[in-house]
C-alpha positions as CSV (number, residue, x, y, z in Angstrom):
1,X,105.3,-15.4,-58.2
2,X,106.9,-11.8,-59.3
3,X,103.2,-10.7,-60.1
4,X,101.9,-12.3,-57.1
5,X,104.4,-10.3,-54.9
6,X,103.7,-7.2,-56.9
7,X,100.3,-7.2,-56.4
8,X,100.9,-7.7,-52.5
9,X,102.7,-4.9,-52.3
10,X,100.7,-2.9,-54.8
11,X,97.2,-3.9,-52.5
12,X,99.4,-2.8,-49.6
13,X,100.2,0.5,-50.9
14,X,96.7,1.3,-52.1
15,X,95.4,0.4,-48.5
16,X,97.9,2.6,-46.7
17,X,97.4,5.6,-49.2
18,X,93.6,5.5,-48.8
19,X,93.8,5.3,-45.1
20,X,96.3,8.1,-45.3
21,X,94.1,10.4,-47.3
22,X,90.9,9.6,-45.5
23,X,92.9,10.6,-42.2
24,X,94.2,13.7,-43.7
25,X,90.8,14.7,-45.1
26,X,89.1,14.2,-41.8
27,X,91.6,16.4,-39.8
28,X,91.9,19.2,-42.7
29,X,88.1,19.4,-42.4
30,X,88.0,20.1,-39.0
31,X,90.8,22.4,-39.2
32,X,89.6,24.3,-41.8
33,X,86.1,24.5,-40.4
34,X,87.8,26.0,-37.1
35,X,89.8,28.1,-39.3
36,X,87.3,29.8,-41.4
37,X,84.6,30.1,-38.6
38,X,87.4,31.7,-36.6
39,X,88.3,34.2,-39.5
40,X,84.8,34.7,-40.0
41,X,84.0,35.6,-36.2
42,X,86.6,38.1,-36.6
43,X,85.7,39.7,-39.4
44,X,82.1,40.0,-38.1
45,X,83.3,41.5,-34.8
46,X,85.3,43.9,-36.6
47,X,82.2,44.9,-38.8
48,X,80.1,44.9,-35.9
49,X,82.4,47.2,-34.0
50,X,82.4,49.7,-37.1
51,X,78.8,49.6,-37.1
52,X,78.6,50.5,-33.4
53,X,80.9,53.4,-33.9
54,X,78.5,54.6,-36.6
55,X,75.2,54.3,-34.9
56,X,76.4,55.2,-31.3
57,X,74.9,58.8,-31.2
58,X,71.4,57.5,-32.7
59,X,71.2,54.9,-30.1
60,X,71.8,57.4,-27.2
61,X,69.1,59.8,-28.6
62,X,66.7,57.0,-29.6
63,X,66.9,57.7,-33.3
64,X,65.5,54.1,-34.4
65,X,64.7,55.5,-37.8
66,X,68.0,56.5,-38.6
67,X,69.3,53.2,-37.1
68,X,67.3,51.3,-39.5
69,X,68.3,53.3,-42.6
70,X,71.9,53.0,-41.9
71,X,71.7,49.3,-40.8
72,X,69.9,48.4,-44.3
73,X,72.3,50.4,-46.1
74,X,75.3,49.0,-44.2
75,X,73.7,45.3,-44.8
76,X,73.6,45.7,-48.6
77,X,77.3,47.0,-49.0
78,X,78.8,44.3,-46.6
79,X,76.0,41.4,-47.6
80,X,75.5,40.8,-43.8
81,X,72.4,40.5,-41.8
82,X,72.8,43.2,-38.9
83,X,70.5,43.6,-35.8
84,X,70.8,46.3,-33.5
85,X,69.2,45.7,-29.9
86,X,68.7,47.8,-27.2
87,X,70.5,47.4,-23.7
88,X,67.0,45.6,-22.4
89,X,67.2,42.9,-25.4
90,X,64.5,44.5,-27.4
91,X,65.4,44.8,-31.1
92,X,65.4,47.9,-32.5
93,X,66.6,47.4,-36.2
94,X,67.0,44.3,-38.5
95,X,68.1,44.3,-42.1
96,X,65.9,41.6,-42.9
97,X,62.8,41.4,-40.6
98,X,60.5,44.2,-39.2
99,X,61.6,44.9,-35.6
100,X,58.2,44.5,-34.3
101,X,58.0,41.0,-35.4
102,X,61.0,39.8,-33.4
103,X,61.0,38.8,-29.8
104,X,63.4,40.1,-27.1
105,X,66.8,38.8,-27.5
106,X,67.9,39.2,-24.0
107,X,68.1,35.7,-23.5
108,X,70.4,35.1,-26.8
109,X,73.7,33.4,-25.8
110,X,75.7,36.0,-27.9
111,X,74.0,38.6,-26.2
112,X,74.6,37.4,-22.7
113,X,78.1,37.0,-23.6
114,X,78.5,40.4,-25.1
115,X,76.6,41.9,-22.1
116,X,79.6,40.4,-19.6
117,X,82.7,40.7,-21.9
118,X,81.8,43.0,-24.7
119,X,82.0,40.1,-27.1
120,X,79.7,36.9,-27.9
121,X,79.0,34.5,-30.4
122,X,77.1,31.6,-31.1
123,X,75.9,29.0,-33.8
124,X,71.9,27.7,-33.8
125,X,69.0,27.4,-35.7
126,X,67.4,30.8,-36.6
127,X,63.5,30.6,-36.2
128,X,63.0,33.7,-38.0
129,X,64.9,32.7,-41.0
130,X,64.5,28.8,-40.9
131,X,68.3,27.7,-41.3
132,X,71.4,27.6,-39.3
133,X,73.4,30.9,-38.5
134,X,76.6,32.2,-37.1
135,X,76.0,35.0,-34.7
136,X,78.5,37.7,-33.5
137,X,77.4,40.4,-31.1
138,X,79.4,43.3,-29.6
139,X,78.4,45.7,-26.9
140,X,78.2,49.5,-27.5
141,X,79.4,51.5,-24.7
142,X,79.2,55.2,-24.3
143,X,80.7,56.9,-21.3
144,X,80.8,54.0,-19.1
145,X,77.0,53.1,-20.0
146,X,75.6,50.4,-22.4
147,X,74.1,51.9,-25.3
148,X,73.1,48.6,-26.8
149,X,74.3,45.7,-29.1
150,X,75.1,45.3,-32.6
151,X,74.7,41.6,-34.1
152,X,75.9,40.3,-37.2
153,X,74.6,36.9,-38.6
154,X,76.0,34.7,-41.4
155,X,74.4,31.4,-42.6
156,X,76.5,28.6,-42.0
157,X,76.0,27.4,-45.6
158,X,78.4,30.1,-46.9
159,X,81.0,28.5,-44.4
160,X,80.3,25.0,-45.6
161,X,80.6,26.1,-49.2
162,X,84.1,27.3,-48.5
163,X,85.3,24.4,-46.7
164,X,83.9,22.1,-49.6
165,X,86.0,24.0,-52.0
166,X,89.1,23.3,-50.2
167,X,88.1,19.6,-49.6
168,X,87.7,19.4,-53.5
169,X,91.3,20.9,-53.9
170,X,92.5,18.3,-51.3
171,X,90.6,15.1,-52.6
172,X,92.3,16.3,-56.3
173,X,95.6,16.6,-54.7
174,X,95.0,13.0,-52.8
175,X,93.9,11.4,-56.2
176,X,97.4,12.6,-57.9
177,X,99.2,11.6,-55.0
178,X,97.7,8.0,-55.1
179,X,98.4,8.0,-58.6
180,X,102.1,8.7,-58.2
181,X,102.5,6.6,-55.2
182,X,101.0,3.5,-56.8
183,X,103.2,3.9,-60.0
184,X,106.1,4.2,-57.6
185,X,105.0,1.4,-55.7
186,X,104.6,-0.8,-58.8
187,X,108.4,-0.4,-60.0
188,X,109.6,-0.7,-56.5
189,X,107.9,-4.1,-56.1
190,X,109.5,-5.2,-59.4
191,X,112.8,-4.3,-58.0
192,X,112.4,-6.1,-54.9
193,X,110.9,-9.3,-56.3
194,X,113.9,-9.5,-58.6
195,X,116.2,-10.5,-55.8
196,X,113.7,-12.4,-54.1
197,X,113.2,-14.4,-57.2
198,X,117.1,-15.1,-57.1
199,X,116.9,-16.1,-53.2
200,X,113.8,-18.5,-54.2
201,X,115.8,-20.1,-56.9
202,X,118.8,-20.6,-54.7
203,X,116.6,-21.9,-51.8
204,X,114.8,-24.1,-53.9
205,X,118.4,-25.7,-55.0
206,X,119.5,-26.0,-51.6
207,X,116.6,-27.8,-50.5
208,X,117.2,-30.2,-53.2
209,X,120.6,-31.0,-51.9
210,X,122.8,-28.7,-53.8
211,X,124.3,-26.9,-50.8
212,X,127.0,-25.1,-53.2
213,X,124.2,-22.8,-54.4
214,X,124.6,-19.3,-53.5
215,X,122.0,-15.9,-53.8
216,X,124.4,-13.2,-55.7
217,X,123.2,-10.1,-54.4
218,X,125.2,-7.1,-54.0
219,X,123.1,-4.7,-52.2
220,X,123.8,-3.8,-48.7
221,X,120.1,-3.4,-47.8
222,X,117.7,-5.9,-45.8
223,X,117.5,-8.0,-49.1
224,X,121.2,-8.5,-49.4
225,X,121.3,-9.0,-45.6
226,X,118.7,-11.9,-46.3
227,X,120.7,-13.2,-49.0
228,X,123.8,-13.2,-46.7
229,X,121.7,-15.0,-44.3
230,X,120.6,-17.7,-46.6
231,X,124.2,-18.4,-47.9
232,X,125.3,-18.7,-44.2
233,X,122.3,-21.1,-43.8
234,X,123.6,-23.2,-46.9
235,X,126.9,-23.2,-45.1
236,X,125.5,-24.2,-41.9
237,X,123.4,-26.8,-43.3
238,X,126.3,-28.3,-45.4
239,X,128.5,-28.5,-42.0
240,X,125.6,-29.9,-40.0
241,X,125.0,-32.7,-42.6
242,X,128.9,-33.7,-42.6
243,X,128.4,-33.4,-38.6
244,X,125.5,-35.6,-39.0
245,X,127.3,-38.2,-40.9
246,X,130.1,-38.0,-38.6
247,X,127.5,-38.4,-35.7
248,X,125.9,-41.5,-37.5
249,X,129.4,-43.0,-37.8
250,X,130.2,-42.5,-34.3
251,X,126.7,-43.8,-33.4
252,X,127.3,-46.9,-35.2
253,X,130.8,-47.3,-33.5
254,X,129.1,-46.6,-30.1
255,X,126.6,-49.2,-30.6
256,X,129.1,-51.6,-31.6
257,X,131.3,-50.8,-28.7
258,X,128.4,-51.3,-26.2
259,X,127.5,-54.4,-27.8
260,X,131.4,-55.7,-27.7
261,X,131.8,-54.2,-24.0
262,X,128.5,-56.1,-22.6
263,X,129.1,-59.3,-24.7
264,X,132.7,-60.0,-23.6
265,X,132.2,-59.9,-19.9
266,X,128.7,-61.7,-20.1
267,X,130.1,-64.4,-22.4
268,X,132.6,-65.0,-19.8
269,X,130.1,-64.8,-16.9
270,X,128.0,-67.3,-18.7
271,X,130.9,-69.7,-19.3
272,X,132.2,-69.7,-16.0
273,X,128.4,-70.4,-14.6
274,X,128.2,-73.4,-17.1
275,X,131.2,-74.8,-16.0
276,X,130.2,-74.4,-12.3
277,X,126.9,-76.1,-13.0
278,X,128.9,-79.0,-14.3
279,X,131.5,-80.8,-12.8
280,X,133.6,-77.5,-11.1
281,X,130.8,-77.2,-8.6
282,X,132.2,-80.0,-6.3
283,X,135.8,-78.5,-6.6
284,X,135.9,-75.9,-3.9
285,X,139.0,-74.3,-4.7
286,X,138.1,-74.2,-8.5
287,X,134.6,-73.1,-7.5
288,X,136.1,-70.0,-5.3
289,X,138.0,-68.9,-8.4
290,X,135.5,-68.9,-10.9
291,X,133.2,-67.0,-8.5
292,X,136.1,-64.4,-8.1
293,X,136.3,-64.1,-11.8
294,X,132.7,-63.9,-12.3
295,X,132.3,-61.2,-9.5
296,X,135.2,-59.0,-11.4
297,X,133.3,-59.5,-14.7
298,X,130.1,-58.3,-12.7
299,X,132.0,-55.5,-11.3
300,X,133.1,-54.4,-14.9
301,X,129.4,-54.7,-16.0
302,X,128.4,-52.6,-13.1
303,X,131.1,-49.8,-13.7
304,X,130.1,-49.8,-17.4
305,X,126.3,-49.4,-16.7
306,X,126.9,-46.7,-14.1
307,X,129.4,-44.7,-16.5
308,X,126.5,-45.3,-19.4
309,X,123.7,-44.0,-17.0
310,X,126.0,-41.0,-15.8
311,X,126.7,-40.1,-19.5
312,X,123.1,-40.3,-20.5
313,X,121.9,-38.2,-17.6
314,X,124.6,-35.4,-18.4
315,X,123.3,-35.5,-22.0
316,X,119.6,-35.4,-21.2
317,X,119.8,-32.9,-18.2
318,X,123.0,-30.8,-18.5
319,X,121.6,-28.4,-16.2
320,X,120.4,-30.4,-13.3
321,X,123.3,-29.7,-11.0
322,X,123.4,-29.6,-7.4
323,X,125.5,-26.6,-7.0
324,X,127.2,-25.8,-3.6
325,X,130.0,-23.7,-2.5
326,X,133.3,-25.4,-1.7
327,X,137.3,-25.0,-1.8
328,X,138.6,-26.7,-5.1
329,X,142.1,-27.3,-3.8
330,X,140.6,-29.1,-0.4
331,X,138.6,-31.2,-2.9
332,X,141.8,-32.3,-4.9
333,X,143.8,-32.9,-1.7
334,X,141.1,-35.1,-0.4
335,X,141.1,-37.1,-4.0
336,X,144.9,-37.6,-3.7
337,X,144.8,-39.0,-0.5
338,X,142.4,-41.4,-1.9
339,X,144.9,-42.5,-4.5
340,X,147.7,-43.1,-1.9
341,X,147.4,-47.0,-2.4
342,X,147.4,-46.6,-6.2
343,X,150.4,-44.3,-6.3
344,X,152.4,-46.5,-4.2
345,X,151.7,-49.5,-6.2
346,X,152.5,-48.0,-9.6
347,X,155.5,-46.0,-8.2
348,X,154.4,-42.7,-9.1
349,X,154.7,-39.4,-7.3
350,X,151.9,-37.0,-7.2
351,X,152.4,-33.3,-6.3
352,X,150.1,-30.7,-5.9
353,X,151.1,-26.9,-6.4
354,X,148.7,-23.9,-5.6
355,X,149.0,-20.4,-6.6
356,X,146.9,-17.9,-4.5
357,X,144.8,-18.6,-1.6
358,X,141.1,-18.4,-2.9
359,X,139.9,-21.5,-5.0
360,X,136.2,-21.6,-4.1
361,X,133.7,-22.3,-6.7
362,X,129.9,-22.9,-6.7
363,X,129.4,-26.3,-8.6
364,X,128.5,-29.8,-8.2
365,X,131.0,-31.1,-5.8
366,X,130.1,-35.0,-6.7
367,X,130.7,-34.4,-10.1
368,X,133.3,-32.2,-10.0
369,X,135.2,-34.9,-7.8
370,X,134.3,-37.4,-10.6
371,X,136.3,-35.3,-13.3
372,X,139.5,-35.2,-11.3
373,X,139.2,-38.9,-10.1
374,X,139.1,-39.7,-13.7
375,X,141.8,-37.6,-14.6
376,X,144.5,-38.7,-11.7
377,X,143.2,-42.5,-12.4
378,X,144.2,-42.2,-16.0
379,X,147.6,-40.4,-15.2
380,X,148.4,-43.3,-12.9
381,X,147.3,-46.0,-15.3
382,X,149.3,-44.6,-18.2
383,X,152.4,-43.3,-15.9
384,X,156.1,-44.8,-16.5
385,X,157.8,-46.6,-13.8
386,X,158.9,-43.9,-11.1
387,X,156.7,-41.5,-13.0
388,X,155.0,-38.3,-11.7
389,X,151.9,-36.7,-11.8
390,X,151.8,-32.6,-11.2
391,X,148.5,-31.0,-10.4
392,X,148.6,-26.9,-10.7
393,X,145.7,-25.0,-9.4
394,X,145.5,-21.1,-9.9
395,X,142.4,-18.9,-10.1
396,X,141.4,-15.5,-11.2
397,X,138.3,-13.2,-10.6
398,X,135.9,-15.6,-12.9
399,X,137.3,-19.2,-12.8
400,X,139.8,-21.7,-11.2
401,X,142.0,-23.4,-13.3
402,X,143.5,-27.0,-12.7
403,X,146.2,-28.4,-14.9
404,X,147.0,-32.3,-14.5
405,X,150.4,-33.3,-16.2
406,X,151.9,-36.5,-16.3
407,X,155.1,-37.8,-18.0
408,X,153.6,-41.0,-19.3
409,X,153.4,-42.9,-22.5
410,X,151.3,-39.7,-24.2
411,X,148.7,-39.7,-26.8
412,X,149.5,-39.7,-30.6
413,X,148.5,-36.7,-32.5
414,X,146.1,-38.3,-34.5
415,X,144.2,-39.6,-31.5
416,X,143.9,-36.2,-29.6
417,X,140.7,-35.1,-31.4
418,X,138.9,-38.4,-30.4
419,X,139.9,-39.2,-26.8
420,X,136.7,-37.6,-25.5
421,X,134.3,-39.9,-27.7
422,X,132.6,-42.7,-26.0
423,X,134.4,-46.0,-25.8
424,X,137.4,-44.5,-27.6
425,X,140.7,-46.0,-26.4
426,X,144.1,-45.0,-27.5
427,X,145.6,-48.5,-26.5
428,X,142.6,-50.7,-26.5
429,X,144.7,-53.9,-24.9
430,X,146.0,-51.9,-22.0
431,X,142.8,-49.9,-21.2
432,X,140.7,-53.2,-20.9
433,X,143.7,-54.7,-18.8
434,X,143.6,-52.0,-16.7
435,X,139.9,-51.9,-16.2
436,X,138.6,-48.7,-18.1
437,X,135.4,-48.5,-19.6
438,X,136.4,-45.9,-22.3
439,X,133.8,-43.3,-21.1
440,X,135.6,-41.6,-18.4
441,X,137.0,-38.7,-20.4
442,X,133.7,-38.5,-22.2
443,X,131.8,-38.0,-18.8
444,X,134.6,-35.7,-17.6
445,X,134.1,-33.3,-20.7
446,X,130.2,-33.2,-20.3
447,X,130.6,-32.4,-16.5
448,X,132.8,-29.5,-17.1
449,X,130.6,-28.3,-20.1
450,X,127.5,-28.6,-17.8
451,X,129.3,-26.0,-15.5
452,X,130.0,-23.8,-18.5
453,X,133.7,-24.7,-18.2
454,X,136.5,-25.9,-20.6
455,X,138.5,-28.8,-20.8
456,X,141.7,-29.1,-23.2
457,X,144.3,-31.9,-23.7
458,X,147.5,-31.6,-24.9
459,X,149.9,-34.3,-25.2
460,X,153.1,-35.8,-27.2
461,X,153.4,-39.5,-27.7
462,X,156.3,-40.8,-25.3
463,X,156.5,-37.6,-23.3
464,X,153.2,-37.3,-21.4
465,X,149.8,-35.4,-21.5
466,X,148.6,-32.2,-20.1
467,X,144.8,-31.9,-19.2
468,X,143.5,-28.4,-18.2
469,X,140.2,-28.0,-16.7
470,X,138.7,-24.5,-16.3
471,X,135.9,-24.3,-13.7
472,X,133.9,-21.1,-13.6
473,X,133.5,-19.8,-9.9
474,X,129.8,-19.4,-10.2
């Protein structure tokens, strides 16, 4: 693994370094060529102006012989080809070819540019010499008159030779850079692979089930952060496995509870039907009582199935809410009115207190109603004789909080963390006698969570229970 990673890093460095060197040479070549051509153009222009000063008098009087002698002498000293051209474009003197063998230069680009601006230059193939040349021409003026033109020429091979020299220097520097960079890359790769190897061993042990294994890396760079993430993942996996085991236990209990909850009324219904199918069918009074009992158990089954369907819908589609705007205080008042008979029968008093005047929320009204129906119903079921249920409503900018408090039998501390589990009952006999399915608080919790809210429960055995529900306004 160590070598494998090293060669990956090494190959990447080679690739990037070669690209960098190629791009550098490419742009340096262009820049150097432009630089040298510009430098040479300035040099040739200065020399041409100097030559123009020397031969101006000869041009004015038409002493072409003197011009030729001076041109040949200057060309030898400057090691450049020099051409003198008359104002009409006729070649008067040339340091390398007889003027009579040369055609008119009036149409040459550098001469046309010099005629207009005093200076011109071009690069082209020389028909006279047979190779590419760099031409620079200057206009010679005297007393506001054009006396002629002086043109310098330089073979491009000389410019390219100088550029190639620079290329060699750059290439040598690039090779040295590559060697240094790859040496550094090798040792950097080794320093990187060591902690990676540690993390690989730790990850393998974690994969084998050893969740106590940790990668010990003290650096604060990306590898150090990766090691911390790996360790955090091990902690999270350990917790998740513990949670899965807990969920498996809950699932097993759920299946057992569902089976029991369904089996009990079904067994009773089946028994009463079998009795009715026998001799009891002729006894009208007994038949009516049996039918009434069968209906009660059928209603119990229906309530259980409806609660299971509601819970399943909330778990599978927590975002499928039909949100509308409504006043939560008005909804709770309407719910309280519906419990009038139950409150009177249980000898329980219900008071609603509101602090503020804005209790509007955007939520699924039917589901929120289901939450508070369940909470008030539980308060009545588990209330003491002449007990009280107090509902406090308050709001802020973000949410509306409802506190449902009773002075009933309360819940023991060991049951608090489990009251929201499906089919969990603190007092199983009392719950079944009062008709509960054991799913109400679980459904309430899922509804509140689906609204991004919170539900909290506090209770003291023998002193009552407080349930706080926080519903976001939007």
